[in-house]
C-alpha positions as CSV (number, residue, x, y, z in Angstrom):
1,M,-49.0,39.3,-3.2
2,N,-50.5,36.0,-2.1
3,Y,-47.2,34.3,-1.1
4,N,-44.6,34.8,1.5
5,E,-41.5,36.7,0.8
6,L,-38.4,34.7,1.4
7,D,-35.8,36.0,4.0
8,T,-32.8,37.8,2.7
9,S,-30.6,35.2,4.4
10,I,-32.2,32.3,2.4
11,L,-31.7,34.2,-0.9
12,E,-28.1,34.9,-0.1
13,A,-27.5,31.2,0.7
14,F,-28.9,30.3,-2.7
15,K,-26.6,32.6,-4.4
16,E,-23.7,30.5,-3.2
17,L,-25.0,27.4,-4.9
18,D,-25.0,26.4,-8.5
19,T,-28.0,25.2,-10.4
20,S,-26.5,21.7,-10.9
21,S,-26.7,21.2,-7.1
22,L,-30.1,22.6,-7.0
23,T,-31.6,20.3,-9.7
24,D,-29.9,17.4,-7.9
25,A,-31.6,18.5,-4.7
26,L,-34.9,18.6,-6.5
27,D,-34.4,15.2,-8.0
28,K,-33.8,13.9,-4.5
29,Q,-37.4,15.1,-3.7
30,G,-38.8,13.8,-7.0
31,I,-39.4,17.3,-8.4
32,A,-38.7,18.4,-11.9
33,G,-37.4,22.0,-11.8
34,G,-34.9,22.5,-14.7
35,L,-36.0,24.9,-17.3
36,L,-34.8,23.2,-20.5
37,G,-33.4,25.5,-23.2
38,I,-33.3,28.6,-21.1
39,K,-29.8,30.2,-21.3
40,A,-28.1,33.4,-20.4
41,V,-28.1,36.2,-23.1
42,V,-25.1,37.8,-21.4
43,P,-22.4,35.1,-20.5
44,G,-21.4,35.2,-16.8
45,T,-24.6,36.7,-15.4
46,R,-26.6,35.1,-12.8
47,L,-29.9,35.7,-11.0
48,C,-31.8,34.6,-7.9
49,G,-35.2,35.8,-6.8
50,Q,-38.9,35.1,-6.4
51,A,-41.1,34.8,-9.5
52,F,-43.3,37.5,-10.8
53,T,-45.2,35.6,-13.6
54,V,-46.7,36.8,-16.8
55,Q,-48.4,34.8,-19.5
56,Y,-48.8,35.7,-23.2
57,I,-51.2,34.4,-25.8
58,P,-51.5,35.2,-29.5
59,C,-53.6,38.2,-30.4
60,G,-57.1,37.7,-31.9
61,Q,-59.0,40.0,-34.2
62,T,-59.2,42.5,-31.5
63,K,-55.6,43.4,-30.6
64,G,-54.6,43.3,-26.9
65,N,-51.3,44.9,-25.7
66,V,-47.9,43.6,-24.4
67,G,-48.6,45.1,-21.0
68,D,-47.0,47.5,-18.6
69,F,-46.7,45.0,-15.8
70,L,-43.1,46.1,-15.0
71,D,-44.4,48.9,-12.9
72,D,-45.7,46.4,-10.4
73,V,-42.6,44.0,-10.1
74,P,-41.3,44.2,-6.5
75,Q,-37.6,45.0,-6.2
76,G,-35.4,41.8,-6.1
77,H,-38.0,39.6,-8.0
78,V,-37.5,37.8,-11.2
79,V,-39.8,38.4,-14.1
80,V,-40.9,35.0,-15.5
81,I,-42.5,35.1,-18.9
82,D,-44.5,32.3,-20.5
83,N,-44.4,33.2,-24.2
84,G,-45.2,29.6,-25.2
85,G,-41.6,29.2,-26.4
86,R,-42.4,31.4,-29.4
87,Q,-39.5,32.1,-31.7
88,Y,-41.3,34.5,-34.1
89,C,-41.7,37.4,-31.8
90,T,-40.3,38.8,-28.6
91,V,-41.9,40.5,-25.6
92,W,-38.7,42.0,-24.1
93,G,-36.3,44.6,-25.4
94,D,-34.2,47.7,-24.6
95,I,-36.9,49.7,-22.8
96,M,-37.9,46.8,-20.5
97,S,-34.2,46.0,-19.8
98,Q,-33.4,49.6,-18.8
99,V,-36.4,50.1,-16.6
100,A,-35.9,46.7,-14.9
101,E,-32.3,47.5,-14.1
102,W,-33.3,50.9,-12.8
103,K,-36.1,49.4,-10.6
104,G,-33.8,46.8,-9.1
105,V,-35.5,43.7,-10.7
106,A,-33.3,40.7,-10.1
107,G,-33.6,39.5,-13.7
108,T,-35.8,37.9,-16.3
109,V,-36.6,34.5,-17.6
110,I,-38.5,34.0,-20.9
111,D,-39.9,30.9,-22.5
112,G,-39.2,32.6,-25.9
113,V,-36.9,35.1,-27.2
114,C,-35.8,38.7,-26.5
115,R,-34.3,41.6,-28.7
116,D,-32.1,44.6,-28.4
117,V,-29.3,42.4,-27.2
118,K,-26.6,45.2,-27.3
119,T,-28.5,47.2,-24.7
120,I,-28.8,44.1,-22.5
121,Q,-25.1,43.3,-22.9
122,D,-24.1,46.9,-22.1
123,L,-26.3,46.8,-18.9
124,K,-25.1,43.3,-18.1
125,Y,-28.8,42.7,-17.2
126,P,-29.4,39.1,-16.2
127,I,-31.9,37.8,-18.8
128,F,-32.3,34.0,-19.6
129,T,-34.2,33.1,-22.8
130,K,-34.4,30.6,-25.6
131,G,-32.6,32.9,-27.9
132,N,-33.1,36.4,-29.6
133,Y,-35.0,37.7,-32.6
134,M,-35.9,41.2,-33.6
135,M,-39.6,40.9,-34.4
136,T,-41.8,42.7,-31.9
137,G,-44.6,41.0,-30.0
138,K,-46.9,44.1,-30.4
139,D,-50.1,43.0,-32.4
140,R,-48.8,39.4,-32.4
141,V,-49.2,38.5,-28.7
142,E,-51.0,40.0,-25.7
143,V,-50.9,39.5,-22.0
144,A,-53.3,36.9,-20.8
145,S,-52.5,36.8,-17.0
146,I,-50.3,38.3,-14.3
147,N,-49.1,36.5,-11.2
148,E,-50.9,33.4,-12.1
149,P,-49.2,29.9,-12.6
150,V,-47.3,29.6,-15.9
151,S,-45.5,26.9,-17.8
152,I,-41.8,27.4,-18.6
153,S,-40.2,24.6,-20.6
154,S,-43.1,22.4,-19.5
155,V,-42.4,23.1,-15.7
156,K,-45.1,24.8,-13.7
157,V,-43.9,28.1,-12.1
158,C,-46.1,29.8,-9.5
159,P,-45.8,33.4,-8.3
160,G,-43.3,33.4,-5.4
161,D,-41.4,30.3,-6.5
162,L,-37.7,30.8,-6.3
163,I,-35.9,31.2,-9.6
164,V,-32.1,30.7,-9.8
165,A,-30.1,30.9,-13.0
166,D,-26.4,30.7,-13.8
167,E,-24.0,29.5,-16.5
168,N,-25.6,26.1,-16.5
169,G,-29.2,27.2,-17.1
170,A,-32.2,28.1,-15.0
171,V,-34.2,26.3,-12.4
172,C,-37.5,26.7,-10.6
173,I,-37.8,25.8,-6.9
174,P,-41.4,25.5,-5.6
175,L,-41.9,27.9,-2.7
176,Q,-43.1,25.2,-0.3
177,V,-39.7,23.2,-0.6
178,V,-37.3,26.1,-0.7
179,E,-35.8,25.5,2.7
180,T,-35.5,21.7,2.2
181,T,-33.9,22.1,-1.2
182,L,-31.4,24.5,0.3
183,Q,-30.4,22.0,3.0
184,I,-30.1,19.1,0.5
185,A,-28.2,21.2,-2.0
186,Q,-25.7,22.3,0.6
187,S,-25.1,18.8,1.7
188,I,-24.6,17.6,-1.9
189,E,-22.0,20.4,-2.6
190,A,-20.2,19.6,0.7
191,K,-20.0,15.9,-0.1
192,E,-18.8,16.6,-3.7
193,Q,-16.0,18.8,-2.3
194,Q,-15.1,16.0,0.1
195,I,-14.8,13.6,-2.9
196,V,-12.2,15.9,-4.4
197,A,-10.3,16.2,-1.1
198,L,-10.3,12.4,-0.7
199,V,-8.8,11.9,-4.2
200,K,-6.2,14.5,-3.4
201,S,-5.3,12.7,-0.2
202,G,-4.6,9.4,-2.1
203,K,-7.9,7.6,-2.7
204,T,-9.1,6.7,-6.2
205,L,-12.1,8.4,-7.5
206,K,-14.0,5.1,-7.3
207,E,-13.2,4.8,-3.6
208,A,-14.0,8.4,-2.8
209,R,-17.3,8.3,-4.6
210,A,-18.2,5.1,-2.8
211,Q,-17.3,6.6,0.6
212,M,-19.5,9.6,0.0
213,G,-22.4,7.8,-1.7
214,Y,-22.0,9.9,-4.8
215,H,-24.0,7.7,-7.1
216,H,-27.1,8.2,-5.0
217,L,-26.8,11.8,-3.7
218,Q,-29.7,12.8,-6.0
219,T,-31.6,9.5,-6.0
220,H,-35.4,10.0,-4.9
221,E,-36.4,7.5,-2.3
222,E,-40.2,6.7,-2.2
223,N,-41.7,6.9,1.2
């Protein structure tokens, strides 16, 4: 790996935050990180881990293969697959889900679809995709790169970037701003909780929001 592994304490802190606060924190820095259209296949599942990236391209006359990259995914990492948003074929199913679960992979994010949903649901494996469809990717797409930058919903994801996904969707946090994003997101959540407390103590929502600077918590300020 050509990137630093994040400390466990940082990962645990991110698990306490929701993706809404994380995207607000990225907005504060002028960074787009929300992965549009990516949703949980199993409701209620969440994931958090560094990205192990894979890119697929359509097969040519000479067929490639869908790859056995799962053998190389470190425990606790998230498999991030750029399948170009393709809806006509999948690159993840029951075998991959079972092996990933057994290996301790933190989850999977796919710009595209998956299949074998029943197995995924039975495992409660955290996989976030743009839907499901049964057609195999074999002889339709092939692995083009592993652990190189990919595009997920038009957002650049590099190996080692932090991926967090929950009921709201999925977000990519560039590795170089992980700690800053954590601090901003924690501050935002604390202020939002204070707003609720102020309203319960008798202030109006307008007053509470004004006191805590709610409308600009996520506003990016140019240097």
